[in-house]
Every structure is written in C-alpha cells, then in structure tokens.
N, C-alpha and C positions, 0 to 999 in steps of 0.2 A: 608243425603242420597241423591244420585244423582237423578235427575228427571226421567231418563229412565234407564231401566235395559236390559242387553243383555239376549237372550233367555236362555243361559246356566246358568247365575246367577239367573234369575227368576225361572227357573225350580228347581234349587238347594234350593232356599229360601222356596218354597212351597212344596217341596218333591215329585215332579213328574218328568217324563222323558221329555227331549226336544221334543221327538216325540208326547207326549200328548199335549204339548203346541202348537206344529205346527198343530196338528189336530184341536184344538180350533180356531187357526188363520184361517185355511183353511175353517172351517165351519162358519166363520164370528162371532164367539162368543167372540173372543179376538182381539181387534184392535191393530195394531202395528204402530210405527212411525219410519220410516227408518229402519225397522228390529228390533226395540227395543220395550219394553213394559213399560207402565206407571204403577207404584206401585198401584195406585188407581184402575186401570182396572184389575190388577192381583188379588187384593183382592175381587173385584166384582165377578170375575169368580170362585174364590176359597174362598168363604166366611167362610167355615168350617175349613180352615187351622189352625192348632194349632201351632202358630209360636213359642211358648215356647218350643216345642218339637224339640230342635235343636241338630242335630247329632254332631255338633262341640262342643257344651257344654258337650255332653256325652263323647267326646274324652278328654275334659279337666278333667272331673271327673275320667276318666281312668288314667290320668297322676297323679292326686292327690293320688288315691288309690295305685298306683305303686311306690309311694315315689320318683317320678321323675327318674325312672330307665332310664339308658342311652339309651337303645334301643327305649323305648317309646318316650323319649324326641326327639330323632333324627327323628322319624317317624311322630310325631304330631306337635311339636313346630318348628317354623322357627329358623334360625340362630339368635343369639342375636343381631347382627348388623342389620340384616334384620328386625327383630321385632322392633328395635329402630326407624328405618326409617319409617316403616308403622305407628307406634304410633305418630311420629313427624308429618307426613303428615295429619293424622286424627286430631291431635291437631291444626294444622294450619287451617284446614277446619272448626273445631269447633270455633276457634277464629273469622274467617270470618263471620260465621253464627251469632255469638253473636254481632259482630259489626253491621251487617245488622239489627238485632232485635233492638239494641239500637237506630239506626238511625230511624227506623220505629216508635219506641216509641216516639222519640223526635218530629218527623213530626206530629204524631197524637195529641200530646200535644199542639203543636203550632197551629194546625188546630182548635182545640177546643177553644183555646184562641182567635183566630181571629173571630170565630163564635160568641163568647161571646161579643167581641168588636163591631161586626157588629149589634147585636141585639139592641144596644142602639139607633141606628138611623133608626130603622124600625118601621112601623106601628104595632099596637097590634096584628093583625092577623098574620103578617109575623113573629113577635117575637115568637108567639106560635109555628109556624111551625119550626122555627130554634131551638127553645127549645126542641121540640120533636126529631129533628134530633140529637141534642147534647146528649139527654138522650139515644137514640138508640146507638150512637157511644160509650158512656161510658159503656153501658150494654154489647155491643158486645166485647169490649176490656177486660172486666172483666170476661166474661163467658169463662170457660175452654172448649176447643173444645173436642167433643166426638169422638176422633179418636184413641182409644186405639190400635186397630189392626194396624193402620198405624205407630204408635210409635213403636210397637213391631217389625214390619217389618223393620223399619229404624234401630232399635237397632241390629237386627239380621244381617242386611246387613253390618253394621259397624263392627260388630264382625268378619264376614266372611272376610272383607277386611284386617283385622289385621292378621288373621290366614292363609288365603289362597289368593294366587295371581292368577288373571285371565289373560290368555294369548290368544290373537287373532292371528291366523296364516294367513299371506297373501301369495299368492293371493287367497287361497282356502276359506278364511273366516271360517275355522274350529276353535274351541275353546277348551281349556282345563284349568284345575286348577293345580297349584303347591302347594302341601302341605308339611309341615315339611321342611326337608333339601333336598328334592328331587332335582335332576338336571332337567333342562328343558327337556332333552331327556327322562329320566326315567318317568317323569310325563306325557309326551306326549304319550309314548308307553303304559303306564298303562291306558290311556284314549282311546286307540285304534287307534291313529293316525299313519300313515305309513310314518313318516318323514325319510329323507335320513340320513343314518349313516353307519359306518363300524365297527371299533374296539370297539367303545363306551368307550375308555380308554384314549383318548387324543393323539393318535399317528397318525391317518390317515387324519384327517381334513375333513372327508366327512360330518360331522354333522354341518358344518358352517351355521350360520343364521345371518341375519342383524337385529339389534335392531332398529326398526323404532321409537318407543317411549317407555318410561319407563326406569327403571334402573335394571341392573343385578349385580350379585356378583359372583366372582370365588370361588368355593368351592372345586375344585380339580385341582391339577397341571396338565399341559399337555406338552408333548414334541413337539407337532406340533407347528411350528412357523408361526404365522400370519404376513403378510406383513404390513408395516406401512400404506399403502394405505387402506388395509382391516380394520385395527384398526381405521383409521380416519373416515371410513364410518359406524362404529358401528358393525363390524362383530365379532362374538364370536363363541366359540364351545359350542354346547348345552349340550354335555356330561360333561362339566366342570363348568357350570354356573347355578345358580338358579335365580329365579325372586325375586327382592327386592320389586318392585311395580307392578301394573298391566302393562302388556306389549302388544305391537304390534310388531310382528317379521315377517321378510320376510324369508321363509324357503322352501326348496324343499320337495315335497311329492311324493310318488309313486301313480300314478293315475290308474295303471293297473298292471297286472302280468308281462308285458314286462318291467316294470321299476325296477323290482327286479333282481339283478344280481345272476348268478349261483355261489354258494359257496361250498367249500369243507372244512369240519370241523371234527376234531377228538374229539368226545364227550366221556364221561365216563358213565358207567351204574350207576345210583343212586339207582334204585330199580326195582325189578321184582315182580309183584303181580298177582296171578291167579284171573281171572274174571269168569272162568268156567273151566270145565275139559280140554278143548282144546283151551282156549283163555287166553292170558297173557297181562297184562298192563306193557309195557316197558317204564321206565322213564329214559331218558338220560339227562345229564347236560353238557352244552358246557363250554369251558373256559370263564372266566370273560372278557377276551380281544378278544374273537372270538365268538360272539353270532350269532345265525342264524336269518337272516332277511327274513321274509316270510309273505305272506298274509294268512289270515284264509281260510281254505279249500284246501290249496295247499299240494302237496305230495313231498317226498324226497326219495332218494335211500339209504338204509342202508346196510352196509357190515362190517363183522367182521371175524377175522382169515383169512382163505383162501376160505371160502365158497362162493357160488354164491350170489351176491347181490340181493335185492328184494325191490320193491317200496311199500311205505306205506304212507297214508295220515297222516299229523300231527293232533293229536287229542286234542291239547291244543291251548290256545289263544296266538296270537302274542304279547299280552301285557306282557307276561312273556317269552321272547324269549330265555332265557337261560335254562329253564326247559321245555323239550319237551316230550310229551307223545305219545305212539303208541299202537294200539290194534292189537296184533300179534296172528293170528290164526294158529294153528298147521295144516299143510297140507303135504301130502306125497311127493309132488314135490317141497317143499320149504325147502332147507337145512338151510337157515338162521333162519326160525321159529324153526326148530329142535334144533339149537344151543341155541336159547333163552330159550327153555324149558329144555335143558339138560346141556349146558356148560357155558353160560354167568354168570359171578359173578359180584358183586358190585365192581366197580373200573375198570372193563375191558373196553377196547377201542372199540367204534363202530364208523366207519367212515360214515359221512353224506355228501351226494352230492345233492344239490338242491337249491331252490325249483323249482317245475314245476307245471303246471296246470292252468286252467282258471276257476276252480270251486271256485269262490270268491264272497264275499258279495258285493251287490250293495249299497255302503255306503251312497250315496246321494239320494237314493230312498225314497219317502214319503209313500210307500205302506206297508201294513201289510206283515210280513214275515211268510210264510208257509213252513215248513221243513218236508220232507218225507224221512225217513231213513229205509233201509232194512238191518237187521241184523248188521254186523260190518260196514256197510255204515254209522252207527251212528258216527264213529270216525271223519270224516271231518265235519259232521253236528254239532257235539259238538263244534268244533273249531269255526264254523260260529256263533253259538248261543252265545258263550262266548264273541266273538268279538262284536256282536251286542249289548250285554249287556254293554260292556265297552264303546262303542260309545254313548249309551243311546239316540238313535235317533228314534228307532222303536216305532210306536204307540202300536203294540202288536206282539207277537211271538207265533206261534202255531207249536208244534212238534207232528208228527205222526210217531211212531216207530213200524215197523212191525218186529216181532222177532219170530224165530223158537224155538221149544222146547229145542234144544240142547244147545242154549246159553241163551235164554230168554232175558229179558230186563236187561242186566247185570250191568247197572248203573242206575237202576230205582230210587234208593234212591237219587242220584244226581238230576235227573230230577224233582222228587217230591219236593226236597228242593228248586229248582228254583221256582216251582209253589207256594210254601208256602211263599217265600220271595218276590216275584214280582207279582203285580196285573195284569201285562200285559203279563205274560207267561202262556201258557196252554199246558199240556202234555196229549196226548192220546196214551196209550199203547195198541197195537194191537197184540194179539196172533195169529200166523198164522200156519197152518199145514205145514208139510215138503214138501208136493206136491204143495204148493201155488205158488212157483216160476215159474211154467210152466202152471198154471191154469188161463187162461184169464178171466174166469167168476169171480173168487175170486178177482183178481186184479181190475176188473171193479167195483165190489161192494164196495171195499175199497176206490177207487178213487171217487165214487159217494158220499161216506160219506164226503170226503173233500169238494166237491162242495155243499153239503147240508149245511155244516158249514160255507161256504164262497160263497154264491150265487153271490156276486159281484166280480168275479175273476179279473176284470180289476183293482181292488184296491189291488191286491196281487202280491207279488213276490214269486214264488214257486221254492224251491230248492229240487232236487231229487237226492239221493245218494243210488244206489242199483244196482241190476242185470240189464243186457241189456233188459230183458223182462219187468221189472218194468219201466225202462226209456222209452221204446217204447210205453208201455201202457199209461204212463203219457203224453207223447208227443201227442199221437193220441187223447186221451179222453179230456184232459184239454184244448188243443187248440180248439177242436171242441165245447167246452162249453164256449168259449169266452175269454180264457186267451191269452193276447197278446204274440206273439212269443218271443219278447225280454224280457219278464218277467218270462220265464221258464229257469232255470239254471240246467243243468244236470251234475252230477259228473262222474269222471272216476271210473270204477270198475276193480280191478285187476284180 
C-alpha cells in the first residue's frame, strides 16, 4: 500500500464523502501531508470503520450471482487487457516489497551475529546488556504486529487499485475514478466534472486531454485525427479512451456558465409522467452523438411543432447529460405546456436551445449547502443537489421545500430516499398556504427557521429558487442575519 492516500481515495476507503474529510482537516482532527492522508491517521480518526464492508466486493458478488452477464461485466469489470496490466503492476510492487523484506531480514540476522561476536570481548556487565538487547531484538522480530485494521485497509486499497483507476485532472486538481469499461469522459461526467467535450463520439475533438502520467487504452474508434505532434505529447480523446493505470491528465474544464457554449439539439420524448393534476415530468433523450452540455441549475428553451417556445430549468443532473428531465406546469398562457399535456407522444421531437443562466453550484466551496425551493422551483434545486451528490464534496446538504396544496411535495419520495441513503442530506418539507407567496410574515417565519437551524450563516452557501417575493425576502433577511452576499445564489423564476 502506498504511504499516502489522496482525499478521494481515502474517502472511498472509509466510506465517507470528501467533504467530511475536508471538514476533519479544517477542524484540525486529520493532518495532511501535501494534501494527502496517511493510512494510520485515517484509521485513527475513523477507528470504527468496517473495512471488510467493501462496496467493490459487493459488486463482485453481484457479478458472480449474475453469471457474468455481459452488461454487468462491462459496467463493473475492467477490460481484460486493463485488468492484466493492473495485476502485473501490483505483482511488481509485491515483488519489490518481498525483496525489501528479505533484505531487512538478512540485515537483522547479520546484526544479531555481529552482536554475538562482540559480546566475546566485552566485560560481564556489558555482555549482559548486549544479551538483553539481542533478546529484545529476537522477540520483536518474532512478535506479530497487532495491526489488523492496517492490513485490511492495505488489502482494500490494493483491491481498489485493481478494479478502479484514479484520475487527477490538472490544473484544477479535481479527481475521479474510472470503473469497469467506462471511458474517461463518461467517468468524469458521472463524477460531476464539467470537462470540455462536444459530440462525445470521437468526431469533434473537443474532449482532448494530455496524459501527464499513467497509461490509457483506446476502447472506441474515433474519426477525429490527432496530429503527430499531439500524439507525441500524449494527447488523447477522453471519449474514446479508458484508464489502464492511475492517471494524471491535463484537460480543460468549464469554470463558469460562460464557458458552456449555446447548443441547439433535437431531442426525443422518452416519457411523460404526471406529477400532479397540472404538473408533468417530461423526460427527453438527446442523440448519442449530440448530448447537452450544461451546468446543474441552468435552463433551456423547449419548442415543439409550431407552438411558442418556453424556458424551463433542467431538473436532472449533468452527470447524465443525455437524459434530461423537466417539470412542466400547465398554464393558460403557455401553449408548449398544453402540448405536453395533450399532444406530445413518445418519440416526438422537442428542440432544445441552451443552456442559459447563472444559478449554478459553487463546486469549490467548503460551506454547507442550504437549498430553499418554492413549488416547482424544486426543479433546478434537484439538479443542483444531484450534482453536489455526484461531486461528493459537500459536508452536508439541507433542503427546505415550500409546497402549496395544489402540487404538494410531488417528489417527496425521492427526497426521503436521499435522506435514507445519505447521512449528510436533510429534507425539511414545508406545507404552505396558497396565500403564502405574498405574505411577508409567513415568509419571514420560514426563513427564521432556516437561521435557527444554521446559526452560523457564514459557513453556508444558500441557494434560493422561487418567486420574486421569496427571493427578495431571502435577500433582505438572510443578508441582515450575516450571510455573506457572495454566498447567496438566487435562481430565475419563469
């Protein structure tokens, strides 16, 4: 096992989020060494970790139970050539460790022999002292170290290195893991990274990355032609290559909404599902070669047939950029919504133009995430929360959802499933009267609840998606209570 672990690998080994580790580091409980963690310190801070409860081992059992079904193999197991290289590397490392142990054993044996020879020429008192030292040395070498947890951690880390490759992205220093036969691009998107890409099919070349260290393998053919100079410097297409070993790559990422280009895509209706009497979940799917690149919380314009287009926030995570969800409310002045309720069928074309908007996640922030959603303002909040979960950097996430009787908390089961599955997610469902939207007293009372739950507002990023009245109330009250201005993010309301 390596002497130091990256935060992502350490978090994965003990089953906590990177945000939880970062909080321990910030509070001085967990020391770091050049941004990395020592295994002994990790086990000291998390002594109750059940290292045998390995999610990767559960994956392996799933494979066995499925009789190595092709879909499961491709999702969980690396390519055979990749697996062979990783096993070979681990074998070389094991051979080196065994060589070192043999050398240490030989040195300790020779040291004991020299001590024995030395005692023949020493006075009686000195011979006794040297004899005591020899006895201690022999006893120490024979005594098995009581480091069961360290051995389990080492075994788990070695297993992870075989099954999963770790990728460090420069210059951002973001990290992600490549599992199974995922490409670098697919794995990065699933982990919530906003790497640069276009067609995702090997045609445009926008997903170029330079391999700084490590080995990759092409798993998909691509039509885009890299120059000889690019090949010579280690440039590859992330959509067509997977990681053979742990990697360091140099790749472009979107740092803000301005870095995401405006795109026009013809998507197909995959499903329409009622959420309430006048609210519909519209599920669109883009072509495999023309996926929507967007940041969580952003909106797009939807248009179908000849009806007037309408803007909607994307209610799904960018980590699945091909499957897009929208919460469409029936409104008398919205012909597109009427078309969704009355005319759109599975397979029909819906044109997407976007993305737009600055209501995006502060991905590098160490603060607690507090999300306040009003009615269908939950749609972009859902995207933000799912993205935060994919990034796995937040110490804790808190959702306050104000819902009127006509819609209610229409995806409350989803929110409760998050609460059940994640220790750091908290859901507060707030039932509001129909008149609450214009009642400043009611708004103030609910915002006071937020500040009671989070008295240290300086340690929070607050995201508000709702009516102008809610946004103005949040701006006025929360800033007055000490929330820094740049830690309040307000969403657009259609």
